[in-house]
Every structure is written in C-alpha cells, then in structure tokens.
C-alpha positions as CSV (number, residue, x, y, z in Angstrom):
1,M,-19.9,4.9,17.7
2,Q,-20.1,1.2,16.2
3,P,-18.6,-0.9,19.2
4,A,-16.6,-3.1,16.7
5,L,-14.7,-0.1,15.7
6,V,-13.3,0.4,19.2
7,I,-12.5,-3.3,19.9
8,A,-10.9,-3.5,16.3
9,A,-8.7,-0.5,17.1
10,L,-7.7,-1.9,20.6
11,A,-6.9,-5.2,18.7
12,L,-4.6,-3.5,16.2
13,A,-3.1,-1.0,19.0
14,T,-2.4,-4.2,20.9
15,I,-0.8,-6.0,18.3
16,M,1.3,-3.0,17.5
17,M,2.7,-3.0,21.2
18,S,3.3,-6.8,21.5
19,S,6.7,-7.6,20.1
20,H,9.2,-9.2,22.3
21,M,10.4,-5.7,23.3
22,E,7.0,-4.8,24.9
23,L,4.0,-6.9,25.7
24,G,5.4,-10.1,24.1
25,S,3.3,-13.2,23.9
26,A,0.8,-12.3,26.3
27,G,-0.1,-9.2,24.2
28,R,-0.3,-10.9,21.1
29,E,-2.5,-13.6,22.8
30,R,-4.9,-10.6,24.0
31,A,-4.9,-9.0,20.7
32,R,-5.9,-12.1,18.9
33,N,-8.8,-12.1,21.6
34,L,-9.9,-8.7,21.0
35,G,-9.8,-9.4,17.3
36,E,-12.2,-12.4,17.5
37,Y,-14.5,-10.4,19.8
38,A,-14.5,-7.7,17.1
39,N,-15.1,-10.2,14.5
40,S,-18.3,-11.3,16.6
41,L,-19.7,-8.0,17.2
42,L,-19.5,-7.3,13.4
43,Q,-21.2,-10.3,12.5
44,A,-23.9,-9.8,14.9
45,A,-24.3,-6.2,13.5
46,L,-24.5,-7.7,9.9
47,N,-26.9,-10.3,11.0
48,D,-29.0,-7.3,12.1
49,S,-29.0,-6.1,8.6
50,S,-27.1,-2.8,9.4
51,T,-26.1,-0.6,7.0
52,D,-24.1,1.9,8.9
53,P,-21.1,3.2,7.1
54,A,-19.4,2.9,10.6
55,L,-19.4,-1.0,9.8
56,A,-17.2,-0.4,7.0
57,Q,-14.7,1.7,9.1
58,A,-14.7,-1.0,11.7
59,F,-14.1,-3.6,9.1
60,L,-11.2,-1.6,7.8
61,V,-9.4,-1.5,11.0
62,L,-10.1,-5.1,11.7
63,T,-8.6,-6.1,8.1
64,L,-5.4,-4.0,9.0
65,F,-5.3,-6.2,12.2
66,E,-5.7,-9.3,10.4
67,L,-2.7,-8.4,7.9
68,C,-0.6,-8.2,10.9
69,P,1.5,-11.2,12.2
70,H,-0.4,-12.5,15.0
71,P,-1.1,-16.0,16.6
72,G,-4.2,-16.5,14.7
73,H,-2.8,-14.8,11.3
74,S,-3.1,-16.8,8.0
75,P,-3.0,-15.5,4.5
76,Q,-6.2,-16.9,3.7
77,R,-8.1,-15.2,6.6
78,A,-6.5,-12.1,5.7
79,N,-7.6,-12.2,2.3
80,D,-11.1,-13.3,3.4
81,H,-11.2,-10.1,5.2
82,V,-9.9,-7.9,2.4
83,L,-12.6,-9.4,0.2
84,F,-15.4,-8.9,2.6
85,L,-14.3,-5.1,3.1
86,D,-14.6,-4.8,-0.7
87,R,-18.0,-6.4,-0.6
88,L,-19.3,-4.1,2.2
89,I,-18.1,-1.0,0.6
90,R,-19.8,-2.1,-2.7
91,S,-23.1,-3.1,-0.9
92,Q,-23.5,0.4,0.7
93,Q,-22.5,2.1,-2.5
94,L,-19.7,4.4,-0.6
95,T,-17.6,5.0,-3.7
96,F,-20.8,6.8,-5.3
97,V,-21.4,9.4,-2.6
98,D,-20.2,12.3,-5.1
99,A,-22.0,11.1,-7.9
100,D,-24.0,14.5,-8.2
101,D,-20.9,16.5,-8.0
102,P,-20.0,18.1,-11.2
103,E,-16.3,18.3,-10.3
104,V,-15.7,14.7,-9.6
105,S,-13.5,12.7,-11.5
106,R,-15.2,10.0,-13.6
107,F,-13.3,7.0,-15.5
108,A,-14.5,5.0,-18.3
109,P,-14.7,1.3,-17.9
110,K,-11.7,-0.5,-19.4
111,A,-9.7,2.6,-19.8
112,V,-6.7,4.3,-18.3
113,P,-7.9,6.4,-15.3
114,I,-7.0,10.0,-16.4
115,V,-8.5,12.8,-14.5
116,Q,-10.6,14.6,-17.3
117,D,-11.2,17.9,-15.8
118,R,-7.5,18.9,-15.4
119,R,-7.3,22.5,-16.4
120,M,-4.1,24.0,-18.4
121,Y,-1.9,26.0,-15.8
122,D,1.6,26.7,-15.5
123,P,2.6,24.5,-12.3
124,P,4.5,26.0,-9.6
125,K,8.3,24.9,-9.0
126,K,7.3,23.8,-5.5
127,C,3.8,23.5,-3.8
128,S,2.2,25.9,-1.5
129,C,0.0,23.1,0.2
130,P,-1.7,24.0,3.4
131,R,-0.1,23.0,6.8
132,S,-1.1,19.6,7.8
133,P,-3.0,19.1,11.1
134,L,-0.2,16.9,12.1
135,D,2.6,19.1,10.9
136,D,3.9,20.0,14.5
137,P,7.2,18.8,16.3
138,V,4.9,16.3,18.5
139,A,3.4,14.5,15.6
140,H,6.6,14.1,13.9
141,A,8.2,12.7,16.9
142,L,5.3,10.1,17.1
143,L,4.4,9.7,13.4
144,P,7.7,11.0,11.5
145,S,6.7,9.4,8.3
146,W,2.9,9.9,8.5
147,A,2.7,13.7,9.6
148,S,0.9,14.5,6.5
149,V,-2.7,14.3,6.2
150,P,-5.5,15.9,4.5
151,P,-7.1,19.0,6.3
152,W,-10.7,18.7,7.8
153,E,-12.8,21.8,7.9
154,P,-14.0,22.8,11.1
155,S,-17.1,24.5,9.6
156,W,-18.5,21.2,8.1
157,N,-21.8,20.1,9.6
158,P,-22.3,16.5,10.6
159,A,-23.2,15.2,7.0
160,E,-20.3,16.8,5.5
161,V,-18.1,15.2,7.9
162,E,-19.6,11.7,7.3
163,K,-19.3,12.3,3.7
164,E,-15.6,13.2,3.9
165,E,-15.3,10.0,6.4
166,C,-16.9,7.6,3.6
167,R,-14.3,9.2,1.0
168,R,-11.2,8.6,3.2
169,L,-12.6,5.2,4.0
170,C,-12.8,4.1,0.3
171,W,-9.4,5.5,-0.5
172,S,-7.9,3.7,2.5
173,A,-9.7,0.5,1.4
174,L,-8.3,0.9,-1.9
175,S,-4.7,1.1,-0.3
176,I,-5.3,-2.2,1.0
177,I,-6.5,-3.8,-2.1
178,S,-3.5,-2.1,-4.1
179,C,-1.0,-3.7,-1.8
180,Q,-2.7,-7.0,-2.2
181,S,-2.6,-6.9,-5.8
182,V,1.1,-6.0,-5.8
183,T,1.8,-9.0,-3.3
184,S,-0.4,-11.2,-5.5
185,S,1.6,-10.2,-8.6
186,A,5.1,-10.6,-6.6
187,F,4.2,-14.1,-5.8
188,D,2.6,-15.0,-9.6
189,K,-0.8,-15.2,-8.4
190,D,-4.0,-13.5,-10.0
191,P,-5.2,-10.8,-7.6
192,P,-9.2,-11.2,-6.8
193,D,-11.5,-9.3,-9.1
194,F,-12.1,-6.6,-6.5
195,F,-15.0,-3.9,-6.8
196,L,-12.5,-1.5,-5.7
197,S,-9.7,-2.1,-8.1
198,D,-11.9,-0.9,-11.1
199,P,-11.4,2.7,-11.5
200,A,-15.0,3.0,-13.2
201,N,-16.5,2.3,-9.9
202,F,-15.3,5.5,-8.1
203,T,-17.4,8.5,-8.4
204,I,-15.8,10.1,-5.4
205,L,-13.7,13.1,-4.7
206,F,-10.2,12.6,-3.4
207,P,-9.2,13.0,0.1
208,G,-9.2,16.6,1.2
209,E,-10.4,17.6,-2.3
210,V,-13.4,19.5,-0.9
211,S,-11.3,21.2,1.6
212,L,-8.8,22.4,-1.0
213,R,-11.1,23.7,-3.6
214,A,-13.1,25.6,-0.9
215,H,-10.1,28.0,-0.5
216,P,-9.1,30.6,-3.1
217,M,-5.8,29.7,-4.8
218,D,-3.5,32.1,-6.9
219,D,-2.6,30.9,-10.5
220,A,0.5,29.1,-9.3
221,A,-1.1,27.1,-6.6
222,V,-1.3,23.2,-7.1
223,L,-4.9,22.2,-7.9
224,P,-7.0,20.1,-5.6
225,K,-6.8,17.0,-8.2
226,E,-3.0,17.3,-8.0
227,S,-2.5,17.5,-4.2
228,V,-0.2,14.7,-2.8
229,W,-3.1,12.9,-1.6
230,A,-5.0,13.0,-5.0
231,L,-1.8,12.0,-6.7
232,H,-1.4,8.9,-4.5
233,C,-5.0,7.8,-5.3
234,R,-4.3,8.4,-8.9
235,S,-1.4,6.1,-8.7
236,M,-3.1,3.4,-7.2
237,L,-6.1,3.6,-9.6
238,L,-3.6,3.7,-12.5
239,W,-1.8,0.4,-11.1
240,N,-4.9,-1.3,-10.6
241,S,-6.2,-0.6,-14.0
242,C,-2.9,-2.2,-15.6
243,I,-3.3,-5.3,-13.6
244,R,-7.0,-5.4,-14.7
245,Q,-6.6,-4.8,-18.3
246,K,-5.2,-8.2,-19.2
247,N,-8.4,-9.8,-18.3
248,E,-10.8,-7.1,-19.9
249,G,-11.1,-8.8,-23.1
250,L,-9.2,-6.0,-25.1
251,G,-7.8,-6.4,-28.5
252,E,-3.9,-6.1,-29.3
253,K,-4.2,-2.7,-30.8
254,E,-6.5,-1.6,-27.7
255,K,-3.9,-2.9,-25.4
256,A,-1.1,-1.1,-27.1
257,E,-3.1,2.3,-27.1
258,F,-3.9,1.4,-23.3
259,A,-0.2,0.8,-22.6
260,I,0.9,4.2,-24.2
261,E,-2.0,6.1,-22.1
262,A,-0.9,4.5,-19.0
263,W,2.7,5.4,-19.5
264,R,1.5,9.1,-20.1
265,E,-0.4,9.2,-17.0
266,S,2.2,7.8,-14.9
267,Q,4.6,10.5,-16.1
268,A,2.2,13.1,-15.5
269,I,1.7,11.9,-11.9
270,Q,5.4,11.9,-11.4
271,D,5.9,15.4,-12.8
272,S,3.1,16.7,-10.5
273,L,4.6,14.7,-7.4
274,E,8.2,16.4,-8.0
275,I,6.4,19.8,-7.0
276,H,5.5,18.4,-3.7
277,V,8.4,19.6,-1.2
278,C,5.8,19.2,1.5
279,S,5.9,15.6,1.7
280,S,9.2,14.4,-0.1
281,N,10.1,11.9,2.6
282,T,6.7,10.5,3.7
283,V,5.3,6.9,3.4
284,L,2.5,8.7,1.2
285,S,5.3,9.9,-1.2
286,H,7.3,6.6,-1.4
287,S,4.1,4.5,-1.8
288,C,3.3,6.8,-4.9
289,R,6.3,6.6,-6.5
290,E,6.5,2.7,-5.9
291,Y,3.2,2.3,-7.7
292,L,4.6,4.3,-10.5
293,Y,7.7,2.2,-10.8
294,N,5.5,-0.8,-10.7
295,T,3.2,0.4,-13.4
296,R,6.0,1.3,-15.7
297,M,7.5,-2.1,-15.4
298,Y,4.1,-3.8,-16.0
299,I,3.6,-1.4,-19.0
300,T,7.2,-2.4,-20.4
301,T,6.3,-6.0,-20.0
302,E,3.2,-5.4,-22.1
303,F,5.1,-3.7,-24.9
304,R,7.6,-6.4,-25.3
305,R,4.6,-9.0,-25.3
306,L,2.9,-7.0,-28.1
307,Q,6.2,-6.8,-29.9
308,G,6.5,-10.6,-29.7
309,V,9.5,-10.6,-27.8
310,D,10.4,-14.0,-25.9
311,Q,9.9,-13.1,-22.2
312,S,11.8,-16.2,-21.3
313,V,15.0,-14.9,-22.7
314,G,16.6,-11.6,-21.8
315,G,14.5,-10.6,-18.8
316,L,10.7,-10.2,-17.9
317,N,11.1,-6.3,-18.0
318,S,13.5,-4.2,-19.8
319,Q,16.8,-3.7,-17.8
320,R,16.3,-0.1,-17.8
321,H,13.1,0.3,-15.9
322,A,13.9,-2.7,-13.6
323,G,17.0,-1.0,-12.9
324,D,15.3,2.0,-12.1
325,W,13.0,0.1,-9.7
326,L,16.0,-1.6,-8.0
327,A,18.0,1.7,-7.8
328,Y,14.8,3.3,-5.8
329,Q,14.3,0.2,-3.5
330,R,18.0,0.2,-2.7
331,T,17.8,3.7,-1.3
332,V,14.8,2.5,0.7
333,A,16.1,-0.5,1.8
334,K,19.3,1.2,3.2
335,R,17.4,3.6,5.0
336,V,15.4,0.5,6.8
337,Q,18.7,-1.2,7.4
338,S,20.4,1.8,9.0
339,S,17.3,2.2,11.0
340,V,17.4,-1.4,12.3
341,F,21.0,-1.4,13.3
342,E,21.0,1.9,14.9
343,S,18.0,1.3,16.9
344,S,18.7,-2.4,17.7
345,G,15.3,-3.1,15.7
346,R,13.3,-0.8,17.8
347,S,12.2,1.4,14.7
348,L,10.4,-1.7,13.6
349,A,9.0,-2.9,16.9
350,R,5.7,-1.2,16.4
351,H,5.2,-1.8,12.7
352,P,4.3,-5.4,12.5
353,L,2.0,-4.4,9.4
354,Q,5.1,-3.6,7.3
355,L,6.3,-7.3,7.3
356,G,4.0,-8.2,4.4
357,W,5.4,-5.2,2.3
358,F,9.1,-6.4,3.0
359,T,8.4,-9.9,1.9
360,T,6.8,-8.6,-1.2
361,Q,10.0,-6.6,-2.0
362,V,12.0,-9.7,-1.6
363,S,9.8,-11.7,-4.0
364,I,9.7,-9.0,-6.6
365,C,13.5,-9.0,-6.6
366,L,13.7,-12.8,-7.0
367,H,11.1,-12.5,-9.7
368,L,13.4,-10.0,-11.5
369,W,16.4,-12.3,-11.2
370,D,14.3,-15.5,-12.1
371,H,13.7,-13.9,-15.6
372,D,17.1,-12.3,-15.9
373,R,20.0,-14.0,-14.2
374,S,22.4,-11.1,-15.0
375,M,20.6,-8.8,-12.9
376,T,22.5,-9.7,-9.7
377,E,21.6,-6.2,-8.3
378,A,18.1,-7.9,-7.8
379,L,19.8,-10.2,-5.3
380,E,21.6,-7.8,-3.3
381,V,18.6,-5.8,-3.0
382,A,16.8,-8.7,-1.8
383,K,19.3,-9.6,0.9
384,M,19.0,-6.0,2.1
385,F,15.3,-6.4,2.6
386,L,15.7,-9.7,4.0
387,L,16.9,-8.0,7.1
388,P,13.7,-6.4,8.3
389,V,11.8,-9.6,7.5
390,D,13.9,-11.5,9.6
391,T,13.7,-8.8,12.4
392,L,10.0,-8.6,12.4
393,T,9.5,-12.3,12.2
394,T,11.5,-12.7,15.2
395,M,9.7,-9.8,17.1
396,F,6.2,-10.9,16.1
397,P,6.3,-14.9,15.8
398,C,3.7,-16.3,13.4
399,Q,4.1,-19.6,11.9
400,A,2.2,-18.5,8.5
401,M,4.9,-15.4,8.1
402,E,7.8,-17.7,9.2
403,M,6.8,-20.2,6.3
404,I,6.9,-17.5,3.8
405,R,10.1,-16.0,5.2
406,D,11.8,-19.4,5.1
407,R,10.6,-20.3,1.6
408,L,12.1,-16.6,0.5
409,H,15.3,-17.3,2.2
410,E,15.7,-20.7,0.6
411,H,15.2,-19.3,-2.8
412,L,17.5,-16.3,-2.3
413,T,20.1,-18.5,-0.9
414,K,19.9,-20.7,-4.1
415,A,20.2,-17.7,-6.3
416,C,23.2,-16.2,-4.6
417,M,25.0,-19.6,-4.7
418,Y,24.2,-19.8,-8.6
419,S,25.5,-16.3,-9.0
420,G,28.4,-16.4,-7.0
421,L,27.3,-14.1,-4.3
422,T,27.6,-14.2,-0.5
423,A,24.1,-16.0,0.7
424,P,22.0,-14.3,3.3
425,A,22.8,-15.0,6.8
426,P,20.3,-17.8,8.3
427,P,17.3,-16.3,9.9
428,S,18.3,-17.7,13.5
429,T,21.3,-15.1,13.3
430,S,19.1,-12.2,13.1
431,P,20.6,-9.2,15.0
432,I,17.4,-8.6,16.9
433,Q,16.6,-11.8,18.9
434,P,14.5,-12.6,21.8
435,P,14.0,-12.9,24.8
436,Y,13.5,-9.3,25.8
437,H,12.1,-8.0,28.8
438,S,8.5,-8.0,28.5
439,I,5.8,-5.9,29.9
440,H,3.5,-8.4,31.8
441,M,-0.4,-7.5,31.3
C-alpha cells in the first residue's frame, strides 16, 4: 500500500474528529501535521517518477483533507490540490482503462454527454437494485446518508479489482471537480479547464457497471447505465459539459441545439432517478438532483441570452426554474436546521467538508437575488443555510473560511435590509459556541 494513502487518510479522519466537541485545537494541529507529512511522501514518490495508481488514490484523499477547514487551509492551496489531482489522473490515463470495452459509453467533443447505447425498454415503476454492501443496521447508524455503494464482486481477481478501483477513483475525482465548478459559478468565477470536466475524456465504465451487467436481469430491471451510481455520474458529466460549452467556440445555432439536447438529457436522468426508491434520501440522490437543477438553470440562462433578453432586467434565470431550485433547497435547509438544533450541532461535528457546500448554497441564493430583487425567497433560504455555515466555522476555526462567511453575512444582511426582511443573526450568536470539553491527545 502507498504509505501516503495511509497518512492522508489519518489526516482526513483526524480533522473530522477535531471539532470543539472532540479533539479540539490539538486535533486540528495534528491533522495539519499529518497532511504535511502526506504531502512530503507524495512529493518524494513523484520525484521517483512513480506511476502507481495508488498515488492518485492517496492524492484524492489528501485533496479532500485540503478542502476541509483546518489551520493551514486556504482556497488557493485547496484549488492547487484539485488541479494536481486532475493532472495526475490525466498523466496516468486512468479515464481510458475501458477503451477496449465495446459497452463503454463514449462522448463526442463539444457535445451533450448522452449514453448512446441505451436500449429501448419499459422501465419499472420502482427499482430492483441489489442490496448494497453497507445496507445493514450498523452501517445506517454510522453512515445514514451514504449507506449506498456499488457492489464488489468477490470473484474478481486482483487485476479486475484494480480496474474497478481506477473507475471509482476517476468518478470520485469528477465529484470533487464538479463541486469546484459549482462553487466557481456561485462566486462568479470561471472554473479551471479541468481534464476531467470534459466528458470526451471519459472512456470508462460507471461505478458498479461491471458487477451489475454480470448478473442476469429480467426485462423490468433497471439497466446498468441507469443505476443510481451511473445517473449521478451522468448528472455530473452533463453539468460540466454545460459549463464548458461557453468556451468551446460554438456558434449561436450550435449553442441552441446544445441547450435543447442538454435539457432532454436532464429530463431523462430525472425520470430514471425517480425509479430509484433504493436511495431516495441519500447524499448521492440529493447531489444528483442538485446537478440537474443547476443544469436547468444554466440552460434557461442560455436560452434567454440566445433570445436577446436583457439579463440585467427581470432576473438572471427564469423565475420558474429558480423557484424550483429554491423550493428544493428549502427542504434540504429545513432538514439541516432541524438536525443542528435537535443535536446541538453534533450532527455536523464530523462533517467539516460540508462547509464549502453550505457557503456555495448561500452564494447561489444571493446571486439569484442580486439579479432579481423580487426573489426574496432566495434570501430566506440563504439565511437558513447560514446557520450550518456559522456552526461549522465555530466548530472548526479557520481564518480563510471565516473571511468567506463574514463576506456572505455582510452581503446577506444588506440584502435583507433592502428587502425589508429580518437580518440574519450575527455569527457571534451561533447556537453552537465553544468552548466544549475537548479530548486531549
């Protein structure tokens, strides 16, 4: 095993246990030291010109750590790690491991990533997906929202296991990059030109696809390319293709055709997702739906631009689709709020990585209101998401993230005052305040 993978995993596990409720500042400092050690081990391995895929696995875990609020965190440092992970996967050509497989999905450059070999069949009203390896009471108690992973075949030989590891590594890396592109868009920045953000660079099977297609299925079964894991991957590919197309040099007619095809694919993914009762309330399902909502808002924006509508008047996105997004996010925010108050913040105590996602939601809400000041619902949803932002920045003190929180708080306060709404409570009044009893190391 690559030593850096072990150390990076220890760094990530340590920061997850280092809120004020557990290991505290001593744990956060230890996590930073472990992260630096993992970085040094990876650099030494790279200097030896190693091309072991385990290096990419280790760097993926380390990148997740760098995205968390820790004493050495900075947005630039985190972005540098994401960029390097992207380059490392590209240099090892891991997204082409299934190039010789006749059933692998292939996507044309500058085109909507549509699964071309989808067969006509009558979809079932609900899925008959195989039982997840984590689908048991213990797993649900420990990982209630992640207890849904693709199966592994016990009959696989080491080469087959390594190939599946490469597939899941690449799709996991795409998940990180997709989150980064959403964040960039939310903060009015152009995302970097990632290799993994281009669907044409994927000639690789979806997670669990090999296992699912190896077992006989009746005519009513969900196809492997429409498993919940495949749909999540397809929603990420679709989102990234939409973000990229504005820089692809397409003409106006081509952009209009792209928008129509992207809309159809988003609906096809949505329809297939509705079948999956196996994961209706998991992070995977929520993430998939969010990419679809974001994609539709982006497509609507493109339609308005192509039709010559002045986007500075009447809203950046159509009120209908922005309203759909806000309605969905309100249900998510309510669940988070209830969880925070009911557990005095303990439900977030081991989820520092979610801080970036919460700040992104606040920023998107403010972005919607900035372009349509009649959309006060966006401010109400932003206030709801500000609670977990305040809670996590209190639990995991980090100067860089506190600066982002303060900017969002100031922006939201001014917007609420302009709209005659109650301003959000100052960060210092967060219901979750230190000090807590810390476990000393």
